[in-house]
C-alpha positions as CSV (number, residue, x, y, z in Angstrom):
1,M,83.4,108.8,117.6
2,E,85.3,111.8,117.2
3,Q,84.8,112.9,113.7
4,P,87.2,114.1,111.3
5,S,88.3,118.3,111.1
6,I,87.1,119.8,108.2
7,I,89.7,122.1,106.4
8,L,88.4,124.8,104.3
9,R,91.0,126.8,102.0
10,T,89.7,130.0,100.5
11,V,91.3,132.5,97.7
12,C,89.4,135.7,96.6
13,P,89.5,139.2,95.8
14,D,89.5,140.9,99.2
15,R,86.8,143.0,101.0
16,P,85.9,143.8,104.3
17,G,83.7,141.2,106.1
18,L,85.0,138.4,105.0
19,V,86.8,136.4,108.0
20,S,83.0,137.1,109.4
21,Q,81.1,135.8,106.4
22,L,83.0,132.5,106.8
23,T,82.9,132.1,110.3
24,T,79.6,132.9,110.5
25,W,78.7,130.0,108.3
26,I,80.7,127.5,110.0
27,S,79.1,128.9,113.6
28,N,75.5,128.0,112.0
29,Y,76.2,125.3,110.3
30,G,77.2,123.9,113.8
31,G,81.0,123.9,113.5
32,N,83.8,124.1,116.2
33,I,86.8,126.3,115.0
34,K,90.2,124.9,115.9
35,H,92.4,126.6,113.9
36,S,91.7,129.9,111.8
37,D,94.6,131.6,109.5
38,H,94.1,134.5,107.5
39,H,96.3,137.2,105.0
40,T,95.9,139.8,102.8
41,D,98.3,140.2,100.1
42,Q,97.7,144.1,99.0
43,D,99.3,144.2,96.0
44,A,97.6,141.2,94.8
45,G,94.6,142.3,96.2
46,L,93.6,139.2,97.2
47,F,92.4,137.3,100.3
48,L,93.9,133.9,101.9
49,S,92.0,131.7,104.5
50,R,92.6,128.7,105.9
51,I,89.9,127.4,108.5
52,E,90.3,124.0,110.6
53,W,86.5,123.2,111.8
54,N,85.3,120.1,113.3
55,T,81.1,119.4,114.6
56,N,80.4,116.6,117.0
57,T,76.6,117.1,116.7
58,F,75.9,115.4,113.5
59,K,77.5,113.3,110.7
60,I,79.4,114.9,108.3
61,N,77.6,115.1,104.9
62,K,80.6,116.2,102.6
63,L,78.3,116.5,99.9
64,E,76.3,119.0,101.5
65,I,78.9,120.6,103.0
66,H,80.6,121.3,99.4
67,S,77.4,122.4,97.7
68,E,76.9,125.3,100.8
69,L,80.3,126.1,100.3
70,Q,80.4,126.3,96.5
71,K,77.2,129.2,97.0
72,I,79.5,131.3,99.3
73,A,82.3,130.9,96.7
74,F,79.7,132.2,94.0
75,E,79.1,135.3,96.1
76,L,82.6,135.9,97.0
77,N,84.3,135.2,93.5
78,A,86.0,132.9,95.7
79,Q,88.2,129.6,94.6
80,F,88.0,126.9,97.5
81,S,89.3,123.6,98.6
82,L,87.8,121.2,101.4
83,N,89.8,118.3,102.8
84,Y,89.5,116.0,105.7
85,S,91.9,115.4,108.8
86,D,91.2,111.6,108.3
87,E,92.6,111.3,105.0
88,V,95.5,109.6,103.7
89,P,96.9,110.1,100.4
90,N,99.1,107.8,98.5
91,I,102.5,109.3,97.8
92,A,105.1,108.6,95.2
93,I,108.6,108.7,95.9
94,F,111.2,109.2,93.0
95,V,114.8,108.4,93.5
96,S,118.2,107.6,92.1
97,K,121.1,107.0,94.1
98,Q,121.1,108.7,96.7
99,N,119.1,107.5,100.0
100,H,119.2,109.7,102.6
101,C,115.8,111.6,101.9
102,L,113.9,108.7,100.9
103,I,114.7,106.5,104.5
104,D,113.9,109.9,106.2
105,L,110.5,110.0,104.7
106,L,109.9,106.8,105.0
107,W,111.6,106.6,108.7
108,R,108.6,109.1,109.2
109,V,105.8,107.6,107.8
110,R,106.6,104.5,109.9
111,N,107.2,106.8,113.0
112,G,102.9,108.7,112.1
113,E,105.2,112.1,111.5
114,L,103.7,112.2,107.9
115,K,100.0,111.1,107.6
116,M,100.5,109.2,104.1
117,K,101.6,106.2,102.3
118,V,104.2,105.0,100.2
119,P,103.0,102.5,97.6
120,I,105.5,102.9,95.2
121,I,109.0,104.3,94.9
122,I,110.2,104.8,91.6
123,S,114.0,105.5,90.3
124,N,116.5,105.4,87.4
125,H,119.3,103.3,89.2
126,P,118.3,99.5,91.0
127,D,120.4,100.4,93.6
128,L,117.6,101.2,96.3
129,E,115.3,98.2,96.0
130,I,116.4,96.7,99.1
131,I,115.2,99.7,101.0
132,A,112.0,99.8,99.4
133,K,111.3,96.3,100.6
134,D,112.1,97.5,103.8
135,F,109.2,99.8,104.1
136,N,106.9,97.7,102.1
137,A,106.9,99.6,98.8
138,E,106.8,98.4,95.2
139,Y,110.2,99.2,93.2
140,F,110.0,100.7,89.7
141,Y,113.5,100.7,88.0
142,F,113.3,102.5,84.5
143,D,117.0,102.9,82.5
144,T,116.7,106.4,81.5
145,F,120.0,105.6,79.6
146,S,118.9,103.1,77.3
147,L,114.9,103.6,76.9
148,D,113.4,107.1,75.7
149,K,112.3,109.8,78.0
150,S,108.8,109.9,76.7
151,V,108.4,105.8,76.7
152,V,109.3,106.1,80.5
153,E,107.5,109.1,81.8
154,N,104.7,107.7,80.3
155,Q,104.8,104.3,82.0
156,I,105.2,106.1,84.9
157,L,102.2,107.9,84.6
158,S,100.4,104.9,84.2
159,L,101.6,103.7,87.5
160,L,100.6,107.2,89.2
161,K,97.2,106.4,88.1
162,K,97.0,102.6,89.1
163,F,98.3,103.1,92.5
164,D,95.7,106.6,93.2
165,I,99.1,108.5,93.7
166,K,98.0,112.4,95.1
167,L,101.5,113.8,94.9
168,V,104.9,113.0,93.7
169,V,108.0,113.8,96.1
170,L,111.3,113.7,94.2
171,A,113.6,112.8,97.1
172,K,117.1,113.7,95.1
173,Y,115.7,112.2,91.8
174,M,118.6,113.4,89.3
175,Q,116.0,113.6,86.2
176,I,114.2,116.5,85.1
177,L,110.5,116.2,84.5
178,S,109.1,117.1,80.9
179,D,106.5,119.5,80.4
180,S,104.1,116.8,79.0
181,F,104.9,115.1,82.5
182,L,104.0,117.8,84.1
183,A,101.1,118.9,81.8
184,D,98.9,115.4,83.1
185,F,100.4,115.5,86.6
186,S,101.2,118.6,88.5
187,S,101.5,118.1,91.9
188,V,105.5,117.4,92.6
189,I,107.4,118.9,95.4
190,N,111.4,118.4,94.9
191,I,114.5,118.6,97.2
192,H,117.3,121.5,95.9
193,H,120.4,121.3,97.0
194,S,121.1,125.0,97.2
195,F,119.2,128.1,99.3
196,L,117.6,129.0,95.9
197,P,117.5,131.5,93.8
198,A,121.3,130.6,94.4
199,F,122.8,128.1,92.7
200,K,120.1,126.5,90.3
201,G,121.1,123.5,88.6
202,S,123.8,121.0,88.8
203,Q,126.2,120.7,91.4
204,P,125.2,123.7,93.6
205,Y,127.8,122.7,96.4
206,H,131.1,122.4,94.2
207,R,129.8,125.9,93.0
208,A,129.0,127.6,96.7
209,W,132.5,125.9,97.4
210,K,134.4,128.0,94.9
211,R,132.3,131.2,96.3
212,G,133.6,131.0,99.6
213,V,130.3,131.0,100.6
214,K,129.6,131.1,104.1
215,L,126.1,129.6,104.7
216,I,124.6,127.0,102.4
217,G,120.8,125.9,102.2
218,A,118.4,123.5,100.9
219,T,114.8,124.8,99.0
220,A,111.7,122.3,98.8
221,H,109.8,123.8,96.2
222,Y,106.5,122.7,94.0
223,V,107.8,121.7,90.5
224,T,107.1,123.8,87.5
225,K,108.4,123.5,83.8
226,D,110.8,126.3,84.4
227,L,113.9,124.4,86.6
228,D,114.2,125.1,90.0
229,E,111.4,128.1,89.6
230,G,108.7,126.6,91.5
231,P,106.7,128.2,93.8
232,I,109.2,127.7,97.3
233,I,108.0,125.9,100.4
234,E,110.2,125.8,102.8
235,Q,114.1,126.2,103.3
236,C,117.0,125.5,105.6
237,T,120.4,126.8,106.3
238,V,123.6,125.7,107.7
239,N,126.9,127.7,108.5
240,V,130.1,126.7,106.5
241,S,133.6,128.1,106.9
242,H,136.9,128.3,105.0
243,R,137.9,124.9,106.6
244,D,135.1,123.2,105.1
245,E,135.6,121.3,101.6
246,V,132.9,120.3,99.2
247,D,132.5,116.9,100.9
248,D,132.0,119.0,103.7
249,L,129.2,121.3,102.5
250,I,127.5,117.8,100.8
251,R,127.6,116.3,104.0
252,K,126.2,119.3,106.3
253,G,123.8,119.5,103.4
254,R,122.3,116.4,103.4
255,D,121.1,117.2,107.1
256,I,119.3,120.2,105.9
257,E,117.9,118.3,102.4
258,R,116.1,116.0,105.1
259,I,114.5,118.7,107.2
260,A,113.7,121.0,104.5
261,L,112.1,118.0,102.2
262,S,110.0,116.6,105.2
263,R,108.7,119.9,106.7
264,A,107.3,120.5,103.0
265,V,105.9,117.2,102.6
266,R,104.2,117.8,106.1
267,L,102.8,120.9,105.4
268,H,101.4,119.9,102.0
269,L,99.9,116.8,103.6
270,N,98.0,119.4,106.6
271,H,96.8,121.6,103.5
272,Q,98.9,124.7,104.8
273,I,100.0,125.9,101.6
274,F,98.7,128.4,99.1
275,V,100.2,128.7,95.6
276,Y,99.4,132.0,93.4
277,N,101.1,134.0,91.1
278,S,104.1,131.6,91.4
279,K,105.1,131.9,94.8
280,T,103.4,130.7,98.6
281,A,101.7,131.5,101.6
282,V,102.2,128.9,104.3
283,F,100.2,129.1,107.1
284,D,102.4,127.7,110.3
């Protein structure tokens, strides 16, 4: 039986010989490298590395591998993360009334494009419950207009813990998560319907139309306490013209919102993203 790939991500101060040191250890351990990507941020003085490797000569001992890499990390003053290609994490999708990003993500999961499970869908409207049923996900509706925000968020945090959720995807969830929520659960990806940093906040398509732009975009980013300021993962654009009305911008925007969000989620699941200094390095 083929063993899963091991994905090692490392961030440390840059210095000569780092690639050799990491790959030599993998080789000496009996590993065979499948993918190897490295980047040096000269301004930050940081070395970023993603190496995916496997071994079929012996059974993987995850504790041993982690322990050995801790020793290397200490020598390099590095931070590292270990993941395995057979991991299928639980993801929660948050929605409001719009369904296009939700349906697209669920369809990609069902067809094997996104290696994740979606046990729960959370919304501040009851409208999309039928979609959750079609895809065998539990649907939790919270009336954010009547209930206190802190009460709702505490209940949601309890659900995330109960269902062992590793990532939250805001698929057109038209609510702002509080600082306290993000302090408890920070692994959140959002899709914003503009080419950030342009047109932050609400109704970006309307404001873009008023400015007569010739290009609109969608941005998938990690969520931070600063609205629409989180590290950018993926962006897509589409041309528009003077003949397009606001509804045309919204229609075109939905297409690229789906693409940008699904790409961002896939990159996250494949552990291809490095977040540092309020930005990302994305290894394809």
